[in-house]
C-alpha positions as a Markdown table, in Angstrom:
| # | Residue | x | y | z |
|---|---|---|---|---|
| 1 | Unk | 4.3 | -8.1 | -23.1 |
| 2 | Unk | 1.1 | -7.8 | -20.9 |
| 3 | Unk | 3.0 | -8.9 | -17.8 |
| 4 | Unk | 5.6 | -6.1 | -18.5 |
| 5 | Unk | 2.9 | -3.5 | -19.1 |
| 6 | Unk | 0.9 | -4.5 | -16.0 |
| 7 | Unk | 4.1 | -4.5 | -13.9 |
| 8 | Unk | 5.0 | -1.0 | -15.2 |
| 9 | Unk | 1.5 | 0.3 | -14.4 |
| 10 | Unk | 1.8 | -1.0 | -10.8 |
| 11 | Unk | 5.3 | 0.5 | -10.4 |
| 12 | Unk | 4.2 | 3.9 | -11.6 |
| 13 | Unk | 0.9 | 3.8 | -9.7 |
| 14 | Unk | 2.8 | 3.0 | -6.5 |
| 15 | Unk | 5.3 | 5.7 | -7.0 |
| 16 | Unk | 2.6 | 8.3 | -7.8 |
| 17 | Unk | 0.6 | 7.3 | -4.7 |
| 18 | Unk | 3.7 | 7.4 | -2.6 |
| 19 | Unk | 4.6 | 10.8 | -4.0 |
| 20 | Unk | 1.1 | 12.2 | -3.1 |
| 21 | Unk | 1.5 | 10.8 | 0.4 |
| 22 | Unk | 5.0 | 12.1 | 0.9 |
| 23 | Unk | 4.4 | 15.6 | -0.6 |
| 24 | Unk | 0.9 | 16.3 | 0.6 |
| 25 | Unk | -0.1 | 14.1 | 3.6 |
| 26 | Unk | 3.2 | 13.7 | 5.4 |
| 27 | Unk | 3.9 | 17.5 | 5.9 |
| 28 | Unk | 0.5 | 18.0 | 7.5 |
| 29 | Unk | 0.8 | 14.8 | 9.6 |
| 30 | Unk | 4.2 | 15.8 | 10.9 |
| 31 | Unk | 2.7 | 18.9 | 12.5 |
| 32 | Unk | 0.2 | 16.7 | 14.4 |
| 33 | Unk | 2.2 | 13.6 | 15.2 |
| 34 | Unk | 5.9 | 14.3 | 14.8 |
| 35 | Unk | 7.1 | 11.2 | 16.7 |
| 36 | Unk | 5.2 | 8.8 | 14.5 |
| 37 | Unk | 5.5 | 10.5 | 11.0 |
| 38 | Unk | 9.0 | 9.1 | 10.3 |
| 39 | Unk | 7.6 | 5.6 | 10.4 |
| 40 | Unk | 3.9 | 5.6 | 9.4 |
| 41 | Unk | 1.3 | 7.7 | 7.6 |
| 42 | Unk | -2.3 | 8.2 | 8.6 |
| 43 | Unk | -3.3 | 8.1 | 4.9 |
| 44 | Unk | -1.0 | 5.7 | 3.1 |
| 45 | Unk | -2.3 | 5.7 | -0.5 |
| 46 | Unk | 0.2 | 3.0 | -1.7 |
| 47 | Unk | -1.6 | 0.4 | 0.4 |
| 48 | Unk | -4.5 | 0.8 | -1.9 |
| 49 | Unk | -2.2 | 0.2 | -4.9 |
| 50 | Unk | -0.9 | -3.0 | -3.1 |
| 51 | Unk | -4.3 | -4.4 | -2.5 |
| 52 | Unk | -5.8 | -3.5 | -5.9 |
| 53 | Unk | -2.7 | -4.8 | -7.7 |
| 54 | Unk | -2.8 | -8.0 | -5.8 |
| 55 | Unk | -6.5 | -8.4 | -6.5 |
| 56 | Unk | -5.9 | -8.0 | -10.2 |
| 57 | Unk | -2.5 | -9.7 | -10.7 |
| 58 | Unk | -2.4 | -12.2 | -7.8 |
| 59 | Unk | 1.0 | -13.1 | -6.4 |
| 60 | Unk | 2.6 | -11.7 | -9.5 |
| 61 | Unk | 2.1 | -8.3 | -8.0 |
| 62 | Unk | 4.9 | -8.8 | -5.5 |
| 63 | Unk | 7.8 | -7.9 | -7.7 |
| 64 | Unk | 6.3 | -4.8 | -9.3 |
| 65 | Unk | 5.2 | -3.7 | -5.8 |
| 66 | Unk | 8.8 | -4.1 | -4.6 |
| 67 | Unk | 10.1 | -2.1 | -7.5 |
| 68 | Unk | 7.5 | 0.6 | -7.0 |
| 69 | Unk | 8.4 | 0.9 | -3.4 |
| 70 | Unk | 12.1 | 0.9 | -4.1 |
| 71 | Unk | 11.6 | 3.7 | -6.7 |
| 72 | Unk | 9.5 | 5.6 | -4.2 |
| 73 | Unk | 12.1 | 5.4 | -1.5 |
| 74 | Unk | 14.7 | 6.6 | -4.0 |
| 75 | Unk | 12.6 | 9.5 | -5.1 |
| 76 | Unk | 10.9 | 10.6 | -1.9 |
| 77 | Unk | 13.0 | 9.5 | 1.2 |
| 78 | Unk | 15.6 | 12.0 | 2.3 |
| 79 | Unk | 19.1 | 10.6 | 1.6 |
| 80 | Unk | 20.3 | 11.1 | 5.2 |
| 81 | Unk | 17.5 | 8.9 | 6.5 |
| 82 | Unk | 17.6 | 6.4 | 3.7 |
| 83 | Unk | 21.4 | 5.6 | 4.0 |
| 84 | Unk | 21.4 | 5.2 | 7.7 |
| 85 | Unk | 19.0 | 2.3 | 7.7 |
| 86 | Unk | 19.2 | 1.0 | 4.1 |
| 87 | Unk | 19.0 | -2.8 | 4.9 |
| 88 | Unk | 15.9 | -2.1 | 7.0 |
| 89 | Unk | 14.4 | -0.1 | 4.1 |
| 90 | Unk | 14.8 | -3.2 | 1.8 |
| 91 | Unk | 13.3 | -5.4 | 4.4 |
| 92 | Unk | 10.4 | -2.9 | 4.9 |
| 93 | Unk | 9.8 | -2.9 | 1.1 |
| 94 | Unk | 9.6 | -6.7 | 1.1 |
| 95 | Unk | 7.2 | -6.8 | 4.1 |
| 96 | Unk | 5.0 | -4.1 | 2.5 |
| 97 | Unk | 4.9 | -5.9 | -0.9 |
| 98 | Unk | 4.2 | -9.3 | 0.7 |
| 99 | Unk | 1.4 | -8.1 | 3.0 |
| 100 | Unk | -1.4 | -8.1 | 0.4 |
| 101 | Unk | -0.5 | -11.4 | -1.3 |
| 102 | Unk | -0.3 | -13.0 | 2.1 |
| 103 | Unk | -3.7 | -11.6 | 3.1 |
| 104 | Unk | -5.3 | -12.8 | -0.2 |
| 105 | Unk | -3.8 | -16.3 | 0.3 |
| 106 | Unk | -5.0 | -16.4 | 3.9 |
| 107 | Unk | -8.5 | -15.6 | 2.8 |
| 108 | Unk | -8.3 | -18.3 | 0.1 |
| 109 | Unk | -7.2 | -20.8 | 2.8 |
| 110 | Unk | -10.3 | -19.7 | 4.8 |
| 111 | Unk | -12.5 | -20.5 | 1.7 |
| 112 | Unk | -12.9 | -17.0 | 0.3 |
| 113 | Unk | -11.0 | -16.5 | -3.0 |
| 114 | Unk | -11.3 | -12.8 | -3.8 |
| 115 | Unk | -8.8 | -12.4 | -6.7 |
| 116 | Unk | -10.3 | -10.7 | -9.7 |
| 117 | Unk | -11.8 | -13.1 | -12.3 |
| 118 | Unk | -12.3 | -15.9 | -9.8 |
| 119 | Unk | -15.9 | -14.9 | -8.9 |
| 120 | Unk | -18.6 | -13.6 | -11.3 |
| 121 | Unk | -19.6 | -11.0 | -8.7 |
| 122 | Unk | -17.4 | -8.5 | -7.0 |
| 123 | Unk | -18.1 | -7.9 | -3.4 |
| 124 | Unk | -16.2 | -4.8 | -2.3 |
| 125 | Unk | -16.6 | -5.8 | 1.3 |
| 126 | Unk | -14.3 | -8.9 | 0.7 |
| 127 | Unk | -11.8 | -6.8 | -1.1 |
| 128 | Unk | -11.8 | -4.3 | 1.8 |
| 129 | Unk | -11.5 | -7.1 | 4.3 |
| 130 | Unk | -8.5 | -8.5 | 2.4 |
| 131 | Unk | -7.0 | -5.0 | 2.5 |
| 132 | Unk | -7.7 | -4.7 | 6.3 |
| 133 | Unk | -6.0 | -8.1 | 6.8 |
| 134 | Unk | -3.1 | -6.9 | 4.6 |
| 135 | Unk | -2.9 | -3.8 | 6.8 |
| 136 | Unk | -2.6 | -5.8 | 10.0 |
| 137 | Unk | 0.1 | -8.0 | 8.4 |
| 138 | Unk | 2.0 | -5.0 | 7.2 |
| 139 | Unk | 1.6 | -3.1 | 10.5 |
| 140 | Unk | 3.0 | -6.0 | 12.6 |
| 141 | Unk | 5.7 | -6.6 | 10.0 |
| 142 | Unk | 6.8 | -2.9 | 9.8 |
| 143 | Unk | 6.7 | -2.6 | 13.6 |
| 144 | Unk | 9.0 | -5.6 | 13.9 |
| 145 | Unk | 11.3 | -4.3 | 11.1 |
| 146 | Unk | 11.7 | -0.8 | 12.7 |
| 147 | Unk | 11.5 | -2.0 | 16.4 |
| 148 | Unk | 15.0 | -1.0 | 17.1 |
| 149 | Unk | 14.3 | 2.6 | 15.9 |
| 150 | Unk | 10.9 | 3.2 | 17.5 |
| 151 | Unk | 10.9 | 4.4 | 21.1 |
| 152 | Unk | 9.2 | 1.8 | 23.2 |
| 153 | Unk | 6.5 | 4.1 | 24.5 |
| 154 | Unk | 5.6 | 5.0 | 20.8 |
| 155 | Unk | 5.5 | 1.4 | 19.5 |
| 156 | Unk | 1.8 | 0.9 | 20.0 |
| 157 | Unk | 1.0 | 4.3 | 18.5 |
| 158 | Unk | 3.2 | 3.5 | 15.4 |
| 159 | Unk | 1.5 | 0.1 | 15.0 |
| 160 | Unk | -1.9 | 1.7 | 15.1 |
| 161 | Unk | -0.9 | 4.4 | 12.7 |
| 162 | Unk | 0.3 | 1.8 | 10.2 |
| 163 | Unk | -3.0 | -0.1 | 10.4 |
| 164 | Unk | -5.2 | 3.0 | 10.3 |
| 165 | Unk | -3.2 | 4.7 | 7.6 |
| 166 | Unk | -3.2 | 1.6 | 5.4 |
| 167 | Unk | -6.9 | 1.1 | 5.7 |
| 168 | Unk | -7.7 | 4.8 | 5.0 |
| 169 | Unk | -5.3 | 4.8 | 2.1 |
| 170 | Unk | -7.1 | 1.7 | 0.7 |
| 171 | Unk | -10.5 | 3.3 | 1.0 |
| 172 | Unk | -9.4 | 6.6 | -0.5 |
| 173 | Unk | -7.6 | 4.9 | -3.4 |
| 174 | Unk | -10.6 | 2.6 | -4.1 |
| 175 | Unk | -13.1 | 5.5 | -4.0 |
| 176 | Unk | -10.9 | 7.6 | -6.3 |
| 177 | Unk | -10.6 | 4.7 | -8.8 |
| 178 | Unk | -14.4 | 4.1 | -8.6 |
| 179 | Unk | -15.1 | 7.8 | -9.4 |
| 180 | Unk | -12.6 | 7.8 | -12.2 |
| 181 | Unk | -14.1 | 4.6 | -13.8 |
| 182 | Unk | -17.6 | 6.1 | -13.3 |
| 183 | Unk | -16.5 | 9.3 | -15.0 |
| 184 | Unk | -15.1 | 7.3 | -17.9 |
| 185 | Unk | -18.4 | 5.3 | -18.3 |
| 186 | Unk | -20.4 | 8.5 | -18.2 |
| 187 | Unk | -18.3 | 10.5 | -20.6 |
| 188 | Unk | -16.7 | 7.9 | -22.9 |
| 189 | Unk | -15.7 | 10.4 | -25.5 |
| 190 | Unk | -13.8 | 12.6 | -23.0 |
| 191 | Unk | -11.7 | 9.7 | -21.8 |
| 192 | Unk | -10.0 | 9.3 | -25.2 |
């Protein structure tokens, strides 16, 4: 039951973060960078959900992240864009969902296990480093997935936008959650 509940929370959190990105951030960004906006966001909040979910759930976060991304695509991607490259969307979903678990496992291979509960102390710098590594993995993977649809002279800009957007999204999501948890600790009666 806990696995189902945790998975449901990840799916809903991912869809909520994607919705905020699609409805608030993307319209503003499309005015500034119209050639890049179709592929990458400068503030991609779901990356924070990917990293924090992987930190808490480990590799088990992969399936809920895929389902959350699929739900997000169904809800927020225009149908005319979604149907024209649907196999690529599914591959993109898998790459995005795998990026954080791959980064956490790479850090474990390097001797730094940063999953929740594996260390008595939480060092946010290691969590952010795992998120940055996941961002690089995701950026390269997404650029490869969409390479046939990105104009060659925009490919480096799209790659950089993926990386920067993922990292900013992680920082914004982490800060928002820290503020929410602090508020809950300061006002325990209001949180109920």
